[in-house]
C-alpha positions in Angstrom: -22.0 13.0 22.1 -20.8 16.2 23.6 -21.5 19.6 21.9 -18.3 21.4 23.0 -14.7 20.3 22.7 -12.8 23.4 24.0 -11.0 21.3 26.6 -9.3 19.3 23.8 -8.2 22.4 21.8 -5.2 23.0 24.0 -2.5 23.1 21.3 -0.9 26.6 20.9 -2.2 26.8 17.3 -5.8 26.9 18.6 -5.1 29.3 21.4 -3.4 31.8 19.0 -6.2 31.3 16.4 -8.9 32.0 19.0 -7.0 35.2 20.0 -6.6 36.5 16.4 -10.2 35.5 15.4 -11.7 37.2 18.4 -9.6 40.4 18.3 -10.3 40.9 14.5 -13.9 39.9 14.8 -13.5 37.1 12.3 -15.5 33.9 11.7 -13.3 30.8 11.6 -13.6 27.2 12.4 -11.6 24.0 12.6 -13.2 21.7 10.1 -13.0 18.2 8.5 -10.7 15.3 9.4 -9.1 16.8 12.5 -12.6 17.2 14.1 -13.6 13.7 13.1 -10.5 12.2 14.5 -10.6 14.2 17.6 -14.1 12.8 18.4 -13.0 9.3 17.5 -9.8 9.7 19.6 -7.6 9.0 16.6 -4.2 10.8 16.1 -4.2 13.5 13.5 -1.4 15.8 12.3 -3.4 18.0 9.9 -5.5 20.9 11.0 -7.8 22.6 8.4 -9.1 26.0 9.4 -11.9 27.5 7.3 -12.4 31.3 7.4 -15.5 33.2 6.2 -13.4 35.7 4.4 -9.7 35.7 3.6 -7.9 32.6 4.9 -4.4 34.0 3.9 -4.8 37.0 6.3 -5.6 34.8 9.2 -2.7 32.5 8.4 -0.3 35.4 8.3 -1.5 36.8 11.7 -1.3 33.4 13.4 2.1 32.7 12.0 3.4 36.0 13.3 2.2 35.3 16.8 3.5 31.7 16.7 6.8 33.0 15.3 6.6 30.8 12.3 9.0 32.0 9.6 7.9 30.1 6.6 4.3 30.3 5.4 3.3 28.9 2.0 0.6 31.0 0.2 -1.4 29.8 -2.7 -3.2 32.9 -4.0 -5.0 31.1 -6.9 -6.8 28.9 -4.3 -7.0 31.5 -1.5 -5.2 29.1 0.9 -2.1 29.2 3.1 -0.3 26.7 5.2 2.6 26.3 7.6 4.1 23.7 9.9 4.1 24.3 13.6 6.0 21.8 15.7 4.3 18.5 14.8 1.2 19.9 13.0 0.5 21.0 9.4 -2.0 23.8 9.5 -3.9 24.9 6.5 -6.1 28.0 6.2 -8.8 28.4 3.5 -11.6 30.8 2.8 -15.1 29.3 3.0 -16.2 28.3 -0.5 -19.1 27.1 -2.5 -18.4 25.1 -5.6 -20.2 24.0 -8.8 -18.9 21.5 -11.3 -19.1 20.8 -15.0 -19.8 17.2 -15.8 -16.7 16.5 -17.9 -14.2 18.2 -15.5 -12.9 17.8 -11.9 -12.1 21.5 -11.8 -14.8 23.3 -9.9 -16.1 26.9 -10.4 -15.3 28.3 -7.0 -16.9 31.3 -5.3 -16.6 32.8 -1.8 -19.2 31.3 0.5 -20.5 30.9 4.0 -19.7 28.2 6.5 -22.9 26.5 5.4 -21.8 26.6 1.8 -18.4 25.1 2.8 -20.0 22.3 4.8 -22.4 21.5 1.9 -19.4 20.9 -0.4 -17.8 18.4 2.0 -17.6 14.7 0.9 -19.2 13.0 4.0 -21.3 14.1 7.0 -18.5 12.9 9.3 -16.1 15.3 7.5 -18.4 18.3 7.6 -18.2 18.8 11.3 -16.8 22.2 12.4 -15.5 23.6 15.8 -15.8 27.4 16.4 -12.6 29.3 17.1 -14.3 32.5 18.4 -13.9 33.2 22.1 -17.7 33.5 22.6 -18.3 30.0 21.2 -14.8 28.4 21.3 -15.0 24.6 20.8 -18.8 24.6 20.0 -19.6 22.0 17.3 -21.5 23.0 14.2 -23.1 19.8 12.8 -25.8 20.6 10.1 -25.9 17.0 8.7 -26.0 15.0 12.0 -22.4 13.8 11.4 -22.0 13.1 15.2 -24.8 10.6 15.0 -23.2 9.0 11.9 -19.9 8.8 13.8 -21.7 7.1 16.7 -23.4 4.6 14.4 -20.4 4.0 12.2 -21.9 5.2 8.9 -20.4 6.8 5.8 -23.0 9.0 4.0 -22.9 12.2 1.9 -24.2 15.6 3.1 -26.1 16.1 -0.2 -27.6 13.6 -2.7 -24.8 11.0 -3.3 -25.3 11.2 -7.1 -24.4 14.9 -7.0 -21.5 14.4 -4.5 -19.9 11.6 -6.5 -20.5 12.9 -9.9 -19.0 16.3 -8.9 -15.8 14.6 -7.6 -15.7 10.9 -8.4 -12.6 10.4 -6.2 -15.0 10.7 -3.3 -16.2 7.2 -4.2 -12.7 5.9 -3.5 -12.5 8.0 -0.3 -15.9 6.5 0.9 -14.5 3.0 0.6 -11.1 4.1 2.2 -12.9 5.6 5.2 -15.2 2.6 5.6 -12.1 0.4 5.6 -9.9 2.5 7.9 -12.7 3.2 10.4 -14.5 -0.1 10.1 -17.7 1.8 9.2 -20.5 0.9 6.9 -21.4 2.8 3.8 -25.1 3.9 3.7 -27.0 1.7 1.2 -28.2 4.7 -0.9 -24.5 5.9 -1.0 -23.3 2.4 -2.0 -25.8 2.2 -4.8 -24.7 5.6 -6.1 -21.1 4.5 -6.2 -22.0 1.5 -8.3 -24.0 3.7 -10.6 -21.3 6.3 -11.0 -18.2 4.0 -11.0 -17.5 4.8 -14.7 -17.0 8.5 -13.7 -13.7 7.5 -12.2 -12.3 7.8 -15.7 -11.9 11.6 -15.3 -9.7 11.2 -12.2 -5.9 11.0 -12.5 -4.5 7.6 -11.8 -2.1 9.1 -9.2 -5.0 10.2 -7.0 -6.8 6.8 -7.4 -3.7 4.9 -6.5 -3.1 7.2 -3.5 -6.5 6.2 -2.1 -5.9 2.5 -3.0 -2.6 2.5 -1.1 -4.4 3.9 2.0 -6.9 1.0 1.7 -4.0 -1.5 1.4 -2.3 -0.1 4.5 -5.5 -0.4 6.6 -5.9 -3.0 9.3 -8.1 -5.3 7.3 -7.7 -4.3 3.6 -9.9 -7.0 2.3 -12.9 -5.0 3.4 -12.0 -2.2 1.0 -11.3 -4.6 -1.9 -14.6 -6.3 -1.5 -16.3 -2.9 -1.7 -14.2 -1.9 -4.7 -15.2 -5.1 -6.4 -18.9 -5.1 -5.6 -19.3 -1.4 -6.7 -17.3 -2.1 -9.9 -14.7 0.6 -9.0 -12.0 -2.0 -9.1 -13.0 -2.9 -12.7 -12.1 0.6 -13.7 -8.4 0.5 -12.9 -7.3 -3.0 -11.9 -8.9 -5.6 -14.3 -6.1 -8.1 -13.7 -7.3 -8.4 -10.1 -10.9 -8.6 -11.1 -10.0 -11.5 -13.4 -9.0 -13.6 -10.4 -12.6 -13.8 -9.3 -14.7 -16.9 -9.8 -14.6 -20.7 -9.7 -14.8 -23.0 -12.7 -15.9 -26.6 -12.4 -15.1 -29.3 -15.0 -15.6 -33.0 -14.7 -16.3 -32.6 -11.0 -13.1 -30.7 -10.3 -12.9 -27.1 -9.2 -10.2 -24.6 -8.2 -10.3 -22.1 -5.4 -11.6 -18.6 -6.0 -8.3 -16.8 -6.4 -9.8 -13.3 -5.8 -10.9 -14.2 -2.3 -7.8 -16.3 -1.7 -5.7 -13.2 -2.5 -7.7 -11.1 -0.1 -7.1 -13.8 2.6 -3.4 -13.7 2.0 -3.4 -9.9 2.1 -5.2 -9.9 5.4 -2.9 -12.6 6.8 0.2 -10.6 5.8 -1.3 -7.4 7.2 -1.3 -8.9 10.6 2.5 -9.1 10.5 3.7 -6.1 8.5 3.0 -2.5 7.7 5.3 -2.7 4.6 3.2 -1.4 1.7 5.3 -3.2 -0.9 5.2 -6.5 0.9 1.4 -6.1 1.0 1.5 -5.3 -2.8 3.5 -8.6 -3.2 0.6 -10.4 -1.5 -1.9 -8.7 -3.9 0.2 -9.7 -7.0 1.5 -13.1 -6.0 -1.2 -15.0 -8.0 -2.0 -12.3 -10.5 -1.1 -14.5 -13.5 -3.3 -17.4 -12.5 -6.1 -16.5 -15.0 -3.8 -16.5 -18.1 -2.0 -19.6 -17.0 -5.1 -21.7 -16.0 -5.4 -25.0 -17.7 -7.5 -28.2 -17.2 -5.9 -31.6 -17.2 -8.3 -34.7 -17.1 -6.1 -36.3 -14.4 -4.4 -33.5 -12.6 -7.4 -31.1 -12.7 -6.8 -27.4 -12.7 -3.2 -26.2 -13.1 -1.5 -22.8 -13.1 1.9 -23.8 -14.2 4.4 -20.9 -14.5 2.1 -18.3 -12.9 4.9 -17.1 -10.7 7.2 -16.3 -13.7 4.4 -14.7 -15.7 3.2 -12.8 -12.7 6.7 -11.5 -12.1 6.7 -10.2 -15.8 3.3 -8.6 -15.3 4.4 -6.5 -12.3 6.2 -3.7 -14.2 3.3 -3.2 -16.6 0.7 -3.0 -13.8 2.9 -0.7 -11.7 3.4 1.6 -14.7 -0.3 1.8 -15.4 -1.2 2.4 -11.8 1.5 5.0 -11.5 3.3 3.1 -8.8 7.1 3.6 -8.5 9.2 1.7 -11.1 12.3 1.7 -8.9 13.7 -0.8 -6.3 10.2 -1.1 -4.8 8.8 -2.5 -8.1 11.8 -4.9 -8.4 11.3 -6.0 -4.8 7.6 -6.9 -5.6 8.6 -8.6 -8.9 11.2 -10.7 -7.1 8.8 -11.9 -4.3 6.2 -12.8 -6.9 8.7 -14.8 -8.9 10.0 -16.7 -5.8 6.8 -17.1 -3.8 6.3 -20.8 -4.6 9.9 -21.8 -3.7 9.5 -22.0 0.1 6.1 -23.8 -0.4 7.9 -26.4 -2.5 10.4 -26.9 0.3 7.6 -27.3 2.8 6.0 -30.1 0.6 9.2 -32.0 -0.1 12.5 -33.0 1.5 14.4 -29.9 2.6 18.0 -30.2 1.2 20.8 -27.8 2.1 21.4 -27.2 -1.6 17.8 -26.0 -2.2 18.0 -23.8 0.9 21.3 -22.3 -0.3 19.8 -21.5 -3.7 16.8 -19.8 -2.1 19.0 -17.7 0.2 21.2 -16.8 -2.7 18.3 -15.6 -4.9 16.2 -13.9 -2.2 19.2 -12.3 -0.4 18.1 -9.6 2.1 14.4 -10.2 1.1 14.3 -13.8 2.3 12.6 -12.9 5.6 9.9 -11.0 3.7 9.5 -13.8 1.3 9.0 -16.2 4.1 6.4 -13.9 5.6 4.6 -13.8 2.3 4.7 -17.6 1.9 3.4 -18.1 5.5 0.5 -15.8 4.7 -0.1 -17.8 1.5 -1.0 -21.0 3.5 -4.8 -20.9 3.4 -7.3 -23.7 3.4 -10.7 -24.5 4.8 -9.1 -27.7 6.1 -7.7 -26.7 9.5 -5.6 -30.0 9.7 -4.0 -29.2 6.3 -3.1 -25.7 7.4 -1.7 -27.0 10.7 0.5 -29.5 8.9 1.8 -26.9 6.5 2.5 -24.4 9.3 4.4 -27.1 11.2 6.5 -28.0 8.1 7.0 -24.3 7.4 8.7 -23.9 10.8 11.1 -26.7 9.8 12.0 -24.8 6.6 12.5 -21.6 8.6 14.9 -23.3 11.0 16.7 -24.9 8.1 17.2 -21.4 6.5 18.6 -20.1 9.8 21.0 -23.1 10.2 22.3 -23.0 6.6 22.7 -19.2 6.7 24.7 -19.4 9.9 26.9 -22.2 8.6 27.4 -21.2 5.0 26.8 -17.4 5.0 25.0 -17.6 1.6 22.7 -14.6 1.9 24.0 -11.8 -0.5 27.2 -13.8 -1.1 29.5 -13.4 -4.1 32.0 -16.2 -4.9 35.1 -15.8 -2.7 37.2 -15.7 -5.9 36.3 -12.7 -8.2 36.9 -12.1 -11.9 39.9 -9.9 -11.3 41.7 -12.6 -9.4 40.9 -15.2 -12.0 42.3 -13.0 -14.8 45.4 -12.2 -12.8 46.0 -15.9 -11.9 45.8 -17.0 -15.6 47.1 -13.8 -17.2 43.9 -13.5 -19.3 41.7 -10.6 -20.3 37.9 -10.5 -19.8 36.4 -13.5 -21.6 33.7 -16.2 -21.4 36.1 -18.5 -19.4 36.1 -16.0 -16.5 32.3 -16.1 -16.3 32.3 -19.9 -16.6 34.8 -20.3 -13.7 32.8 -17.8 -11.5 29.6 -19.6 -12.2 30.9 -23.0 -11.5 32.5 -21.9 -8.2 29.1 -20.5 -7.2 27.3 -23.7 -8.2 29.8 -25.8 -6.2 29.2 -23.7 -3.1 25.4 -23.9 -3.5 25.5 -27.6 -4.1 27.7 -28.1 -1.0 30.7 -29.5 -2.9 33.0 -26.9 -1.4 32.7 -24.5 1.6 32.0 -20.8 1.1 35.6 -19.7 1.8 38.5 -18.4 -0.3 40.9 -21.3 0.1 38.4 -24.0 -1.2 37.1 -21.7 -3.9 40.7 -21.0 -5.1 41.5 -24.7 -5.3 38.3 -25.3 -7.2 39.1 -22.5 -9.6 42.4 -24.2 -10.4 40.6 -27.5 -11.1 38.0 -25.9 -13.4 40.7 -23.8 -15.2 42.7 -27.0 -15.9 39.6 -28.6 -17.5 39.3 -25.5 -19.7 43.0 -25.7 -20.7 44.1 -22.6 -18.8 47.5 -22.3 -17.2 48.5 -20.3 -14.2 50.6 -17.2 -14.5 53.7 -18.6 -12.8 
């Protein structure tokens, strides 16, 4: 690999930084992820500049020349940052760090570039590019990170036990980078992660989940989950997923390994969507199979009600993992609860009534539900998969046809509670709810069309049976 990258440092930020660094006889470098991604030809919007000395002074001078009005200074950390066009630029003084075993808060001192590179998490993130005019674009690579980039290897600059014990989040980051970049983790490094997995307990759940979400959003997230499982990191924060692992055999009957099935579904869905919460629905769709597992001498292994129990488990897991408890959680909860419904339609006769009910419950999420269910069709038997996929297309077409004809998605009965009360001169009561419910059921069953005229006539019929008279 090349040793100078000046021709790639054409952004105004680098030109200005070079000018300020050279004029003021400073020592400063672009370091970390931006350098790594530049070499790998990956897009990057974050620039980290390390200064041997005061990072805030360099930030101020660069901002003035770039005419940046807003600079954020963090005096306690000796850092500063600003946005320039499409880039976020952060300036930090070179540091050396030491840690106490029971804390993630390091003792920080001013240091040299070598000190700063020593404290980096991985060799591929310790690469630096000089910003001084005399050596502009020269790469400083004390740990042979360029070779590791070329070989596709994740390894630590120092002894991995020291690196991971100092900051246990680096274990999650190692697996995240391996997954995102399709790299291998050095065997010594991997052994160290397994040995230090328990150290994750001193890291906040928010930071762990942030790394987990980045793994989930990668091209092939199963790679990351397999590493999290094999190193026992997953056991530290997601025991419900770990419980999916394994196959039990009784009287010659076995069930599939639901851990690896879940990963297959996750990879399948990742080919079709970058929606983090739809990917979370794939992770959670069978989460209640372990507690609902039963063995029947004739039927074999069953997981009755796992969709309902799984749906109830979603809020608790989201709360513990510090995931949002808003509409995103409710979306995942709904998809988990409904994920068997389209499959049931695939297996049996597809009636308009069943399709209407599915459309009514899934509403605007029906397309995502179908994407999840399509991803859930997994089997080693290719003929079986092919048959299911063919039937699945029939269900999809039926959904389109019924929706176009009956407009069921997001529908409310054409006659509302206010009209019912006005027609029969009654106040809010149980009869109003009964009439609304029966009108909705009649539409879903296809007894009446989804329009006001038929719904109104049906309302009169139900009201008569209930002994209500119109306000005439």
